[in-house]
C-alpha positions in Angstrom: -50.5 -35.8 20.9 -48.4 -32.8 21.6 -49.5 -29.4 20.3 -47.0 -27.4 18.2 -46.8 -23.6 17.4 -47.8 -22.6 13.9 -45.7 -19.9 12.2 -47.5 -17.3 10.1 -45.7 -16.6 6.8 -47.2 -14.0 4.5 -46.0 -13.1 1.0 -47.3 -10.8 -1.7 -49.7 -13.0 -3.7 -53.0 -14.7 -2.8 -51.9 -18.1 -3.9 -48.6 -17.7 -2.0 -50.7 -16.9 1.2 -52.6 -20.1 0.8 -49.4 -22.1 0.3 -47.8 -20.7 3.5 -51.0 -21.3 5.5 -51.0 -24.9 4.4 -47.2 -25.1 5.3 -48.2 -24.0 8.8 -50.5 -27.0 9.1 -47.8 -29.3 7.6 -45.2 -28.2 10.1 -47.6 -28.7 13.0 -48.3 -32.2 11.7 -44.6 -33.0 11.5 -44.0 -32.0 15.1 -47.0 -33.9 16.3 -45.6 -37.4 16.4 -44.2 -37.6 12.8 -47.7 -38.7 11.5 -46.9 -37.4 8.1 -49.9 -36.8 5.9 -49.0 -37.5 2.3 -52.2 -35.8 1.0 -51.5 -32.6 3.0 -47.9 -32.5 1.7 -49.2 -33.1 -1.8 -51.6 -30.1 -1.6 -48.9 -27.9 0.0 -46.3 -28.9 -2.6 -48.7 -28.3 -5.5 -49.4 -24.8 -4.2 -45.6 -24.2 -3.8 -45.1 -25.3 -7.4 -47.6 -22.7 -8.5 -45.9 -20.1 -6.4 -42.5 -21.0 -7.9 -44.0 -20.6 -11.4 -45.4 -17.2 -10.4 -42.1 -16.2 -8.9 -40.2 -17.4 -11.9 -42.5 -15.4 -14.2 -42.1 -12.2 -12.1 -38.3 -12.8 -11.9 -38.1 -13.1 -15.7 -40.0 -9.9 -16.1 -37.6 -8.1 -13.7 -34.6 -9.5 -15.6 -36.0 -8.4 -18.9 -36.3 -4.8 -17.6 -32.8 -4.7 -16.2 -30.4 -6.1 -18.7 -30.0 -8.1 -21.9 -28.4 -11.2 -20.2 -31.8 -11.9 -18.6 -32.4 -14.5 -21.3 -29.5 -16.6 -20.0 -30.7 -16.3 -16.5 -34.3 -17.3 -17.4 -33.1 -20.3 -19.3 -30.8 -21.2 -16.4 -33.8 -21.0 -14.0 -35.8 -23.4 -16.1 -32.9 -25.8 -16.5 -32.2 -25.8 -12.8 -35.8 -26.5 -12.0 -35.8 -29.5 -14.3 -32.4 -30.7 -12.9 -33.8 -30.4 -9.3 -36.9 -32.4 -10.3 -34.6 -35.2 -11.6 -32.5 -35.2 -8.5 -35.5 -35.4 -6.2 -36.8 -38.3 -8.2 -33.6 -40.3 -8.0 -33.2 -39.7 -4.3 -36.8 -40.4 -3.3 -36.6 -44.2 -3.4 -33.8 -44.3 -0.8 -35.4 -41.7 1.4 -38.7 -43.6 1.6 -37.1 -46.6 3.3 -35.3 -44.5 5.9 -38.0 -42.6 7.7 -41.5 -41.2 7.4 -40.3 -37.8 6.0 -39.4 -39.7 2.8 -43.1 -39.6 2.0 -42.9 -35.8 1.7 -39.9 -36.1 -0.6 -41.7 -38.7 -2.8 -44.8 -36.6 -2.9 -42.7 -33.6 -3.8 -41.5 -35.4 -6.9 -45.0 -36.0 -8.1 -46.0 -32.5 -7.2 -43.0 -31.0 -9.1 -44.2 -33.0 -12.1 -47.7 -31.6 -11.4 -46.3 -28.1 -11.5 -44.7 -28.7 -14.9 -48.1 -29.8 -16.2 -50.1 -26.8 -14.8 -50.3 -25.1 -18.2 -51.7 -28.3 -19.7 -54.3 -28.5 -16.9 -55.5 -25.0 -17.5 -55.9 -25.8 -21.2 -58.4 -28.5 -20.2 -56.2 -31.6 -20.6 -56.6 -32.6 -16.9 -59.1 -31.3 -14.4 -59.1 -31.8 -10.7 -61.0 -30.3 -7.8 -57.7 -29.3 -6.0 -56.6 -27.2 -8.9 -60.0 -25.6 -9.3 -60.0 -24.7 -5.6 -56.5 -23.3 -5.9 -57.4 -21.1 -8.8 -60.6 -19.8 -7.0 -58.6 -18.7 -4.0 -55.9 -16.7 -5.9 -55.8 -13.3 -7.4 -53.3 -14.4 -10.0 -54.8 -17.5 -11.6 -53.2 -19.8 -13.9 -55.1 -18.1 -16.7 -53.5 -14.8 -15.6 -50.1 -16.4 -15.7 -50.9 -17.8 -19.2 -51.9 -14.3 -20.4 -48.8 -12.7 -18.9 -46.6 -15.3 -20.6 -48.4 -14.7 -23.8 -47.2 -11.1 -23.8 -43.6 -12.2 -23.5 -43.6 -15.3 -25.8 -45.5 -15.6 -29.1 -47.9 -18.5 -29.5 -45.7 -20.0 -32.2 -42.7 -19.8 -29.9 -44.6 -21.4 -27.1 -45.7 -24.3 -29.3 -42.1 -25.0 -30.3 -41.1 -24.8 -26.6 -43.7 -27.5 -25.7 -42.3 -29.8 -28.3 -38.7 -29.5 -27.1 -39.6 -29.6 -23.4 -41.6 -32.8 -23.9 -38.7 -34.5 -25.6 -36.3 -33.6 -22.8 -38.7 -34.8 -20.0 -39.6 -38.0 -21.8 -35.9 -38.9 -22.0 -35.7 -38.6 -18.2 -39.0 -40.0 -16.9 -40.1 -42.6 -19.5 -38.3 -45.7 -18.2 -39.0 -48.7 -15.9 -37.5 -47.2 -12.8 -40.1 -44.5 -12.8 -43.0 -47.0 -13.1 -41.6 -48.9 -10.1 -41.3 -45.7 -8.2 -45.0 -44.9 -9.0 -46.1 -48.2 -7.4 -43.9 -47.8 -4.3 -45.0 -44.2 -3.8 -48.7 -45.1 -4.1 -48.4 -48.0 -1.6 -46.5 -45.9 0.9 -49.0 -43.0 0.7 -51.9 -45.4 1.2 -50.2 -46.8 4.3 -49.8 -43.3 5.8 -53.1 -41.6 5.1 -55.6 -44.5 5.5 -55.2 -44.8 9.3 -57.3 -43.8 12.2 -54.6 -41.3 13.2 -55.4 -39.2 10.2 -58.8 -38.2 11.4 -57.5 -37.3 14.8 -54.7 -35.4 13.2 -57.1 -33.4 11.1 -59.0 -32.3 14.2 -55.9 -31.5 16.1 -54.4 -29.6 13.3 -57.5 -27.4 12.8 -57.6 -26.8 16.5 -54.0 -25.8 16.7 -54.3 -23.5 13.7 -57.4 -21.9 15.2 -55.8 -21.4 18.6 -52.9 -19.5 17.0 -54.6 -17.4 14.4 -57.8 -16.3 16.2 -56.0 -15.1 19.3 -55.7 -11.6 20.7 -52.0 -11.7 19.8 -52.8 -12.4 16.2 -55.3 -9.5 16.0 -52.8 -7.2 17.6 -50.2 -8.4 15.2 -52.5 -7.6 12.3 -53.1 -4.1 13.5 -49.4 -3.4 14.2 -48.4 -4.8 10.8 -51.0 -2.7 9.0 -50.0 0.4 10.9 -46.3 -0.2 10.2 -46.8 -0.9 6.5 -49.1 2.1 6.2 -46.4 4.3 7.8 -43.8 3.1 5.3 -45.8 3.5 2.1 -47.8 6.6 2.7 -44.8 9.0 2.8 -43.5 11.4 0.2 -40.5 9.1 -0.3 -42.8 6.4 -1.7 -44.4 8.8 -4.2 -40.9 9.9 -5.3 -39.8 6.3 -5.5 -42.7 5.4 -7.8 -41.7 8.2 -10.2 -38.0 7.2 -10.1 -38.9 3.5 -10.6 -41.1 4.3 -13.6 -38.4 6.5 -15.1 -35.7 3.8 -14.5 -37.9 1.1 -16.2 -38.6 3.4 -19.1 -34.9 4.0 -19.5 -34.3 0.3 -19.6 -37.0 -0.9 -22.0 -37.8 2.0 -24.3 -34.7 1.7 -26.5 -33.5 -0.2 -29.4 -31.6 -2.6 -27.1 -34.9 -3.9 -25.7 -36.3 -4.6 -29.1 -33.1 -6.5 -30.0 -33.5 -8.3 -26.7 -37.0 -9.4 -27.5 -35.9 -10.9 -30.8 -32.9 -12.7 -29.1 -35.2 -14.0 -26.3 -37.7 -15.5 -28.8 -34.9 -17.0 -30.8 -33.1 -18.6 -27.8 -36.4 -20.1 -26.4 -37.2 -21.5 -29.8 -33.8 -23.2 -30.1 -34.4 -24.9 -26.7 -37.9 -26.2 -27.0 -38.4 -27.1 -30.7 -39.2 -30.8 -30.7 -42.3 -33.0 -30.7 -42.3 -34.9 -27.4 -44.3 -32.3 -25.3 -47.7 -34.0 -26.0 -46.3 -37.4 -24.8 -45.1 -35.6 -21.7 -48.5 -34.1 -21.0 -50.2 -37.6 -21.1 -47.5 -39.2 -19.0 -47.6 -36.4 -16.4 -51.4 -36.4 -16.3 -51.5 -40.1 -15.7 -49.0 -39.9 -12.9 -50.8 -37.1 -11.1 -54.1 -38.9 -11.5 -52.7 -42.0 -9.7 -51.6 -39.8 -6.8 -54.5 -37.5 -6.2 -57.6 -39.4 -7.5 -58.3 -41.4 -4.4 -61.3 -41.1 -2.0 -58.9 -40.2 0.9 -57.5 -37.4 -1.1 -60.9 -36.0 -2.1 -62.0 -36.0 1.5 -58.8 -34.4 2.5 -59.2 -31.8 -0.2 -62.6 -30.7 1.1 -61.5 -30.6 4.8 -58.3 -28.7 4.0 -60.0 -26.2 1.7 -62.6 -25.5 4.4 -60.0 -25.0 7.1 -57.9 -22.8 5.0 -60.8 -20.8 3.7 -61.9 -20.0 7.3 -58.6 -18.5 8.0 -57.7 -16.5 4.9 -61.0 -15.5 3.3 -61.4 -12.4 5.5 -61.3 -8.7 4.7 -58.3 -8.3 7.1 -56.4 -10.8 5.0 -57.1 -9.0 1.8 -56.0 -5.7 3.3 -52.9 -7.3 4.6 -52.1 -8.6 1.1 -52.2 -5.2 -0.4 -50.2 -3.6 2.4 -47.5 -6.3 2.2 -47.2 -5.8 -1.6 -46.8 -2.0 -1.2 -44.3 -2.4 1.6 -42.1 -4.7 -0.4 -42.2 -2.3 -3.3 -41.1 0.5 -1.1 -38.0 -1.5 -0.1 -36.7 -2.3 -3.6 -36.7 1.1 -5.2 -33.8 2.5 -7.2 -32.5 4.5 -4.1 -31.6 1.1 -2.5 -29.5 0.0 -5.5 -25.7 0.4 -5.6 -23.7 0.5 -8.9 -20.3 -0.9 -9.5 -17.4 1.5 -8.6 -14.8 1.4 -11.3 -12.1 3.0 -9.2 -10.1 0.5 -7.1 -8.5 1.6 -3.8 -10.9 4.5 -3.5 -10.8 4.6 0.3 -9.5 2.7 3.4 -6.0 3.7 2.3 -3.0 2.0 3.9 0.8 2.5 4.2 2.6 1.7 2.0 0.1 3.3 -0.3 -1.5 1.0 -3.0 -3.3 2.1 -6.1 -2.2 5.8 -6.1 1.0 7.5 -7.4 2.5 10.9 -6.8 3.2 12.5 -10.2 6.8 13.3 -10.9 6.3 16.9 -11.9 5.1 20.1 -10.4 6.1 21.6 -7.0 9.5 20.3 -5.9 8.3 19.8 -2.3 5.2 17.8 -3.4 4.0 15.0 -1.1 1.3 12.3 -1.2 0.6 10.9 2.3 -2.0 8.7 4.0 -3.4 10.5 7.0 -6.5 11.0 9.2 -8.5 14.0 10.2 -11.4 14.7 12.6 -13.5 16.0 9.7 -13.7 12.3 8.4 -15.1 9.5 10.5 -14.0 11.3 13.7 -10.3 10.8 12.8 -10.6 7.0 12.4 -10.8 6.8 8.6 -7.8 7.1 6.2 -7.6 10.0 3.8 -5.2 10.9 0.9 -3.3 14.1 1.6 -1.6 16.2 -1.2 0.8 18.7 0.3 3.0 21.6 -1.0 4.1 25.0 0.3 4.9 26.3 -3.2 2.7 28.0 -5.8 3.0 24.9 -7.9 0.9 21.7 -8.4 1.1 18.5 -6.4 -0.8 15.8 -8.3 -1.7 12.2 -7.7 -3.1 9.5 -10.1 -5.1 6.3 -9.5 -4.6 3.0 -11.2 -6.1 2.6 -14.7 -9.6 1.0 -15.1 -11.7 0.1 -18.2 -14.2 2.5 -19.8 -17.0 2.2 -22.3 -16.9 4.7 -25.2 -19.8 7.2 -25.7 -21.2 6.3 -22.3 -22.7 8.4 -19.5 -20.8 8.2 -16.2 -21.2 9.8 -12.8 -18.2 10.7 -10.6 -18.3 11.6 -6.9 -15.7 12.1 -4.1 -15.4 13.7 -0.7 -12.8 16.5 0.0 -11.7 19.4 2.1 -8.6 21.6 2.1 -6.6 24.1 4.2 -7.7 27.7 3.7 -4.5 28.6 1.8 -5.0 26.0 -1.0 -5.5 27.9 -4.3 -7.9 25.2 -5.6 -8.3 21.7 -6.8 -8.5 20.0 -10.2 -10.0 16.6 -10.9 -9.5 15.0 -14.3 -10.4 11.7 -16.0 -7.5 11.0 -18.4 -8.4 8.4 -21.0 -6.9 6.7 -23.9 -7.7 4.2 -26.6 -6.7 0.5 -26.5 -3.1 0.1 -27.8 -2.2 3.7 -27.1 1.3 4.2 -25.6 0.5 7.7 -24.4 -0.2 8.5 -20.8 -3.5 9.8 -22.0 -5.2 10.9 -25.3 -8.3 12.7 -23.9 -8.8 15.0 -20.9 -12.1 15.2 -19.2 -12.1 18.1 -16.7 -14.5 16.9 -14.0 -13.7 19.8 -11.6 -11.5 22.8 -12.4 -10.3 25.3 -9.8 -12.6 23.7 -7.2 -12.4 25.6 -3.8 -13.3 23.0 -1.1 -14.3 23.8 2.4 -11.6 24.4 5.1 -14.0 23.6 7.9 -15.8 20.3 6.9 -15.7 17.5 4.4 -18.1 17.8 1.5 -19.2 15.5 -1.3 -18.9 16.7 -4.9 -20.7 15.0 -7.9 -20.5 15.4 -11.7 -22.0 13.6 -14.7 -20.2 13.4 -18.1 -20.1 11.3 -21.3 -17.0 9.5 -22.6 -15.7 9.9 -26.1 -15.6 7.5 -29.0 -12.0 6.3 -28.3 -12.2 6.2 -24.5 -11.3 2.6 -23.6 -9.4 3.0 -20.4 -8.4 5.8 -18.0 -7.4 7.0 -14.6 -8.4 9.7 -12.1 -5.9 12.5 -11.4 -6.4 14.9 -8.4 -4.4 18.2 -8.2 -3.6 20.5 -5.3 -3.0 23.6 -7.5 -0.7 25.1 -4.8 -0.3 27.4 -1.8 -1.3 31.1 -2.0 1.0 32.2 0.9 4.1 30.0 0.7 3.0 28.1 3.8 2.2 24.4 3.9 -1.1 23.7 2.1 -3.0 20.4 2.1 -5.9 18.9 0.0 -7.6 15.9 1.7 -9.8 13.5 -0.3 -11.4 10.0 -0.1 -14.4 7.9 -1.2 -13.9 8.4 -4.9 -16.5 6.6 -7.1 -17.0 6.4 -10.9 -20.2 4.5 -11.9 -22.3 4.0 -15.0 -25.4 6.2 -15.5 -26.5 9.7 -14.6 -27.3 9.0 -10.9 -24.9 8.9 -8.0 -25.6 5.9 -5.8 -24.3 5.6 -2.2 -20.6 5.0 -1.9 -19.7 1.4 -0.7 -16.1 0.5 -0.1 -14.7 -2.1 -2.5 -15.3 -0.7 -6.0 -16.9 -3.9 -7.2 -20.4 -3.7 -5.8 -23.5 -5.0 -7.6 -27.1 -3.7 -7.7 -28.3 -6.7 -5.6 -28.7 -6.1 -1.9 -28.0 -9.4 0.0 -30.0 -10.3 3.1 -28.7 -12.1 6.1 -30.3 -15.4 5.0 -28.1 -18.1 3.5 -28.3 -18.7 -0.3 -27.2 -22.1 -1.4 -26.6 -22.9 -5.1 -25.7 -26.5 -6.0 -24.9 -28.0 -9.3 -25.2 -31.8 -9.5 -24.4 -34.4 -12.0 -24.8 -38.0 -10.6 -23.7 -36.6 -7.3 -22.8 -33.2 -5.8 -19.5 -31.9 -7.2 -19.6 -28.2 -6.8 -21.2 -25.8 -4.3 -21.6 -22.1 -3.9 -22.7 -20.8 -0.5 -23.6 -17.1 -0.2 -24.2 -15.6 3.2 -24.1 -12.1 4.6 -20.4 -11.5 5.3 -19.3 -14.9 4.0 -19.0 -16.6 0.6 -17.9 -20.2 0.0 -17.0 -21.6 -3.4 -16.2 -25.3 -3.1 -14.9 -27.5 -5.9 -13.7 -31.1 -6.0 -11.5 -30.4 -9.0 -10.5 -27.2 -10.7 -12.0 -23.8 -10.2 -11.5 -21.5 -13.2 -12.1 -17.8 -13.2 -11.9 -16.5 -16.8 -12.4 -12.9 -17.7 -10.5 -9.9 -19.2 -10.2 -8.5 -15.7 -10.6 -10.3 -12.3 -10.7 -8.2 -9.1 -10.2 -9.6 -5.6 -11.5 -6.6 -3.7 -11.5 -7.0 0.1 -10.9 -4.9 3.2 -8.7 -7.6 4.5 -5.9 -9.4 2.7 -6.8 -12.3 0.3 -5.3 -15.5 1.7 -4.0 -18.1 -0.7 -2.2 -21.0 1.1 -0.2 -21.9 -2.0 -0.4 -20.9 -5.7 1.4 -21.6 -9.0 1.2 -18.5 -11.3 2.0 -19.7 -14.8 1.8 -16.3 -16.4 2.6 -12.8 -15.3 1.2 -11.1 -12.3 0.6 -7.4 -13.2 -0.3 -4.4 -11.1 -0.6 -6.0 -7.8 0.9 -5.8 -4.3 2.2 -9.0 -2.7 2.7 -9.1 1.1 4.7 -11.9 2.7 4.7 -12.9 6.4 2.5 -11.9 9.3 1.7 -8.2 9.6 3.9 -6.4 12.1 2.6 -4.6 15.2 5.6 -2.9 16.8 5.8 0.7 17.9 2.9 1.6 15.6 4.4 0.0 12.5 1.9 -2.3 10.8 3.9 -3.2 7.6 4.4 -6.7 6.3 7.9 -8.2 6.7 8.1 -8.3 2.9 6.1 -6.3 0.3 6.4 -6.4 -3.5 4.6 -3.2 -4.6 2.8 -2.4 -7.8 5.6 -0.1 -9.0 8.0 -3.0 -8.8 9.7 -1.9 -5.6 10.5 -4.4 -2.9 10.3 -3.5 0.8 11.5 -5.6 3.7 10.8 -4.4 7.3 11.8 -5.9 10.7 12.6 -5.0 14.3 15.8 -6.4 15.7 18.1 -6.0 18.8 21.4 -4.5 17.9 24.0 -4.0 20.7 21.2 -4.2 23.3 19.1 -1.6 21.5 15.8 -2.4 19.6 15.9 -0.9 16.2 13.5 -0.7 13.2 15.2 -2.0 10.0 14.0 -1.5 6.4 15.4 -2.3 3.0 13.9 -0.9 -0.2 14.8 -2.0 -3.7 13.5 0.6 -6.2 14.5 2.2 -9.4 17.9 0.5 -9.5 18.8 1.5 -6.0 19.0 -0.5 -2.8 18.4 1.5 0.4 18.6 0.4 4.0 17.4 2.3 7.0 18.0 1.9 10.8 16.0 3.7 13.4 16.7 3.3 17.1 13.6 2.9 19.4 15.3 4.1 22.6 17.1 7.5 22.9 20.9 7.4 23.4 20.6 11.0 24.7 17.8 13.4 25.5 15.7 13.7 22.3 18.2 11.8 20.2 17.5 8.4 18.6 20.1 6.5 16.5 19.6 6.7 12.7 21.7 5.2 9.9 21.0 5.0 6.1 22.8 3.1 3.3 22.2 3.7 -0.4 23.7 1.7 -3.2 22.9 2.6 -6.8 23.9 4.7 -9.9 27.6 4.1 -9.3 27.6 5.3 -5.8 27.6 3.8 -2.3 26.5 6.3 0.4 26.6 5.5 4.2 25.1 8.1 6.4 24.9 8.3 10.2 23.0 10.6 12.5 19.9 10.8 14.7 16.3 11.7 14.7 14.6 13.8 17.4 11.8 11.3 17.9 11.0 7.7 17.5 10.7 6.9 13.8 9.3 3.3 13.5 7.7 4.1 10.1 10.7 5.8 8.6 8.9 9.0 7.8 10.2 11.5 10.5 11.4 14.9 9.3 14.3 16.9 10.6 16.9 14.1 10.5 20.4 15.2 11.7 23.4 13.9 9.8 26.5 13.7 11.9 28.8 11.9 9.4 28.9 10.1 6.1 31.1 8.2 3.8 30.4 8.3 0.1 32.2 6.1 -2.5 31.4 7.5 -6.0 32.6 6.0 -9.3 33.4 9.5 -10.6 34.1 11.5 -7.5 36.0 8.9 -5.4 35.8 8.6 -1.7 34.5 11.4 0.5 34.4 11.4 4.3 32.6 13.8 6.6 32.3 13.9 10.4 34.5 13.7 13.5 34.9 9.9 13.6 34.9 9.0 10.0 38.3 7.4 8.9 40.1 4.9 6.8 41.8 2.3 8.9 44.8 0.2 7.9 46.0 -2.6 10.3 47.2 -5.4 8.1 46.5 -8.8 9.7 46.2 -7.2 13.2 42.5 -7.8 14.0 43.0 -5.9 17.3 44.1 -2.8 15.4 47.1 -2.1 17.7 49.5 -1.6 14.7 48.9 0.3 11.5 47.5 3.7 10.8 44.2 5.6 10.5 43.5 8.3 8.0 40.8 10.6 9.4 38.2 12.7 7.6 40.7 15.6 7.5 43.4 13.5 5.7 45.6 13.2 8.8 47.6 10.0 9.4 47.5 8.7 12.9 49.5 5.7 14.2 48.0 3.0 16.3 49.4 2.5 19.8 52.0 -0.1 18.8 53.0 1.3 15.4 56.6 2.2 14.8 57.0 3.3 11.1 54.9 4.5 8.3 56.9 3.8 5.1 57.0 4.7 1.5 58.5 1.9 -0.5 59.5 1.7 -4.2 58.2 -0.9 -6.6 61.6 -2.6 -6.2 61.1 -3.0 -2.4 63.5 -0.3 -1.2 62.6 2.3 1.3 62.1 5.7 -0.1 61.0 7.4 3.1 60.5 6.3 6.6 58.3 8.2 9.0 58.7 7.4 12.6 55.3 7.2 14.3 56.2 5.4 17.5 54.8 6.6 20.8 58.2 7.4 22.3 59.4 9.5 19.4 62.7 7.6 18.9 62.1 6.8 15.3 63.1 9.6 12.9 62.0 10.7 9.5 64.3 9.4 6.8 64.5 10.3 3.1 66.6 8.0 1.0 66.4 10.1 -2.1 67.2 13.7 -2.9 64.6 16.0 -1.4 63.7 18.9 -3.6 61.8 21.8 -2.0 61.3 24.3 -4.7 64.9 25.6 -5.6 66.3 24.2 -2.4 67.6 20.7 -3.0 69.0 18.4 -0.4 70.6 15.3 -1.8 72.3 12.3 -0.3 75.8 13.7 -1.1 75.8 16.1 1.9 74.9 19.0 -0.4 72.4 21.8 -0.2 71.9 23.0 -3.7 70.2 26.2 -5.1 68.7 24.8 -8.2 68.4 28.1 -10.0 71.8 29.4 -8.7 70.2 32.0 -6.4 71.4 32.7 -2.9 70.2 30.6 0.0 68.7 32.6 2.8 68.2 31.6 6.5 65.5 33.9 7.6 63.4 34.3 10.7 59.7 33.7 10.6 58.9 37.2 11.7 61.4 38.8 9.4 65.2 39.3 9.4 68.0 36.7 9.2 68.2 33.8 11.5 71.2 32.5 13.5 73.2 29.6 12.2 75.1 27.2 14.4 77.9 25.3 12.7 81.4 23.9 13.1 84.1 25.0 10.7 82.7 27.1 8.0 84.5 27.1 4.7 83.5 30.0 2.4 84.8 32.0 -0.5 83.8 35.3 1.0 81.9 36.7 3.9 79.5 39.5 3.2 77.7 41.4 5.9 74.6 43.4 5.1 75.3 47.0 6.3 72.8 49.0 4.2 71.9 52.4 5.6 68.4 51.8 4.3 67.7 49.1 6.9 69.3 50.9 9.9 68.2 53.5 12.4 69.8 55.7 15.1 73.0 55.8 13.1 75.8 57.8 15.0 79.5 58.1 14.4 81.4 55.7 16.7 83.9 56.8 19.3 86.9 54.8 18.1 88.9 55.5 21.3 86.1 54.0 23.4 85.9 50.9 21.3 89.7 50.6 21.2 89.8 50.7 25.0 87.2 47.9 25.1 89.2 45.8 22.6 92.4 46.4 24.6 90.6 45.2 27.8 89.9 41.7 26.3 91.8 38.7 27.8 93.0 36.5 24.9 93.6 32.9 25.5 94.9 29.8 23.7 92.9 26.6 24.1 91.4 23.4 22.6 87.8 22.2 22.7 87.1 19.3 24.9 86.1 17.3 21.8 89.4 18.1 20.1 92.0 15.4 19.8 95.8 15.8 20.3 96.3 16.5 16.6 94.1 19.5 16.6 95.7 22.9 16.1 95.9 25.3 19.1 93.1 27.8 19.1 93.2 31.6 20.0 90.3 33.8 20.9 88.6 35.7 23.7 86.8 33.6 26.4 83.1 33.9 27.4 83.3 32.8 31.0 80.0 30.9 31.6 81.5 28.9 34.5 82.6 31.4 37.2 80.3 33.8 38.9 83.4 36.1 39.4 84.6 36.3 35.9 88.2 35.2 35.5 88.5 36.1 31.8 87.9 39.7 30.8 85.5 40.2 27.9 83.3 43.3 27.7 79.6 42.3 27.6 79.1 44.2 24.4 81.0 41.4 22.6 79.0 38.6 24.1 76.0 37.1 22.1 72.9 35.8 23.8 69.8 34.0 22.6 66.2 35.1 22.9 66.1 33.8 26.5 69.3 35.8 27.5 71.4 32.6 27.6 75.1 33.1 26.7 75.8 31.9 23.2 79.4 33.0 22.5 81.4 35.9 21.1 79.7 38.3 18.6 82.4 38.3 16.0 80.7 41.0 14.0 80.9 43.6 16.9 84.4 42.4 17.8 85.6 42.7 14.2 84.3 46.3 13.9 85.6 47.2 17.4 89.0 45.9 16.2 88.6 48.2 13.2 88.0 51.1 15.5 91.1 50.1 17.4 93.1 50.1 14.2 91.7 53.6 13.3 92.5 54.8 16.8 96.1 53.4 16.5 96.4 55.0 13.0 95.6 58.4 14.6 98.3 57.8 17.2 100.8 56.7 14.5 100.0 59.9 12.5 100.5 62.0 15.5 103.8 60.3 16.4 105.0 60.7 12.8 104.3 64.5 13.1 106.3 64.7 16.2 109.1 62.6 14.6 109.2 65.0 11.6 109.5 68.0 14.0 112.3 66.3 15.9 114.1 65.5 12.6 113.7 69.1 11.5 115.2 70.4 14.7 118.0 68.0 14.5 118.8 69.0 11.0 118.1 72.6 11.5 
C-alpha cells in the first residue's frame, strides 16, 4: 500500500484543529488504494459539522456588529445549509453505486443530520462516546455554543424556532425513500469497514501521520510559524488595531439602530421557526444517527482514532500555536484593511474623450479641462485632470451627480498639485433635494483657497456632515486663476467620497466593498431539482450564469470597470441615461486610441477614422454636438517642411463654414494649437457668402465637366474666363442680350451694350448721341490735368471757343506780327482730296504736313505742325495757324494804313 503525504491544516479553534487533523488521515486513506473508511469519514464529517456551526455562530455575531441586514444573511445561511443537506441526500443513492467515494457522500448526509441534532444531543436527548470525546478536546464546547446563542436568542424565541425547524425537516426526510436510503447506507458501510484491510489501514495511517508530524521539518515549521506570528502581533500596530476595532464595534452596536435590530432579529427568527414538528425531528434524527454510529466497528474505530489524534494535538506546542494563530488572524482583519465604497464615479484612470467630468461654462474665457500625465504621479504613467487658465479668473470642472444620505457624516479625499502661479484651489460638494430643478441648493465648502504644492503631489482629506435635504450632489473643483497672467495649471486625481469619519485607502472603481477577497475561488450555487443558476467569484474574475433571465433591480446600477463592459447584444426597452457608448474596435493609429463611434454622456456623437485621401493618410473626425455638425481632417505626412494638411467643416446655427489650412505638427487627436488658416468659405443665412484666400472662388461651367468654358469669380470678386470661353453675357428676362463682354483668349470679341449707358450726367444712347443729362458742358480732360486731344472727322458745331484766360498762362509776351506774317506767307497751300474720298467729294484746301519726303517738298514752318507725346507728326495746329493768320492781318493792316497815309499826301500835293 502506497504511503501518501499528510497536509497540516490549522484554524483558530480547538475543535477545528481536531477536524483538520482527522481530514489529514482521511486524505491519506483515500490516496492509499481507495480503501475508504466510512467510520473515519463519519467522525471527520461530524467534526466538520460542529466547525460549521461554530463558524456560522461567529459569522452571525460579526454580521450583527456590522449592519442591520445581518438578519437576512443569517437566515440565508441556515436556509442554504438545509438546502445543501437535502441535495446531498438526493444525490447520495446514485453516487453509492458508482464508486467507493460515494460512501463518503452518504455518510456526509447522515453526519449533516447529526450536525443539525447537536443541540439536542447536548440537552441529553442522545449521548454517544464520539460526541463526548469531541467536546472534551475542544475549547469551545457545545455548551459554550449554547450559552453564546442564548445571549443572542431568547429561550422563548429558541423554542419557537425548534418547532418550525422540526416541521420543515419532517416534510423533507419523513418518507419511504429516506428509510430505503438508511438500509442501503448501513449495508454499504458494513461492507467497507468490516474487512481485514481496515486493520492494516489503521496502522498504515497512524504510521503515515506520525512520520509527517513528528519530523524535524514539522518542529522547524512550528518554530518558524510561532516566530512569524509573534512578529506580526507584538507590534504597536496591533495595539492600535485593538483600540480601533473596539471603537468601531462600539460605534456599530451602541446606538438605537442596534436595539431596533435586536427586536427585528428576534421577530424574524420567530416567524421562521414557530411550529410543532421539532420534537419529531429530534427523535427521527437521533434514530438515524444511532443506526450509523452504534456498531462495534465504530466504537473500536472511535477509540483508535481518538488515541491517534490525541497523541498529535494534545501538546503544549499545539496550544501555543492555537493562540498565536487566532492572534495572527485578528491582526489581518482590522479596520485598516477595510475599504469603503467610493461614491464618485470616474475618479481616476481618466481617458480621452473625457467621461464623468464637465468644464463649467463660466469663468475665465481661456479655461481648459484636459486629461494629461505628469512625473509627480505614478512616474508619468497615470492620467490626471488638468484645469488651466492664464487669466485671473476661475476655471472650474464638475463631476457626475451621485446619491447622498441626509444628516450623514462623510469623508472626502483627493490628490493634487499645481503650478506655482496658481492663486489657489476650491473644492465644493454642491447638493440638492430630490425633485429640485436647481443646479444645487446647498454649498459644502470642502476646501477654500487651498494652496497645493508645486513640487509634489499630496493627499488632502476632510470630514463633514450633510444637511437635512441633501439627497444628491456632485463635486466641483476650481482653479481660482493665475497670479501673473501666465498659463497656470491645477492637477488632481484619486477623488474619493465615503461614508464615515475615517479615510480608507483609495481603490479605483468607486464601488468597492469592505470585504477583501482572497485568491481562492468562491462558488455559490442555488439548486431546485437541478442546478439552474451559478455565481463564481474568483480574484480578478466573476461569473454569473443563468439558464433563463438575469434581473438586476435597483435604483442605481453601476458597471464599474477599468476595461469596457462587453455586451454582445442587448435590447434596451427604456431610456439609457448618463452613459458613454463606444462602437467598434478601439483605434491604435498615430497615438489615437479613440473608438470609431462614441455617443457621449452629454449627447454628443463622435466618429473617428484614418483614411487614405489622394495617397495621403489622414485622420478624420465628425462631431455632432449642440445642434452643430463639425468635421475635421488632419494629414499625417507633411506636404512641406513643418506643414501638415488641415481642413474643418462646421454646419449649424444657419451657417456653413469651410476652412482650410495647416498645422505645424501631426495632429491625430485633433488637439494641436497654432492652426494656420489659409482660406475659408462661409455661407451664412444672414450675411451671405464670404470667401477668403488666394484660391477660393465660385466656378461656373454649365454642363462642361472639364471646366474649359464658363467663368470663375475669385475671392476678390474678379470674373475670369475659362480657356475656351468667348462671351460673358447679361441677358434680360425676355431673352435679349443687354450687354456682351468678350472674354476670349484672342481678344477679338468686344464689349457691347444694347441699351443706353448712363455714366453720371454723361449718357451714351443707341441713337449715336452723347448727352449731358444736366445740360452742363462735356469736358475731354487729361488724367494729369488739362484738356485732351480729340480726333474726329467732320465736326459740326455752333461755335468754337478757345480758352485763352491770362490766369492760366505764363511767359506772356507781345507777339511780333511781322515775324508771324512772314511765316504765314511762307506756307505752301495745296488743293487735294483724301484717299478715302470718292469722286463726289468737294476739293479741299490747306497746308500740307509732308510726312513722306525726307527733303520736304511742301513748305510749312514747324511751328504750325502738331506732334503727339512721342514726337510723331499729327497734323496742322490750326490754333497757332489761325492766330498767325491774325498776326498777318494785323501786319497787313499796318501796311494798308501806311499806304493810305502816303495816298493822302499824294492827293494833297496833286490838289495843292
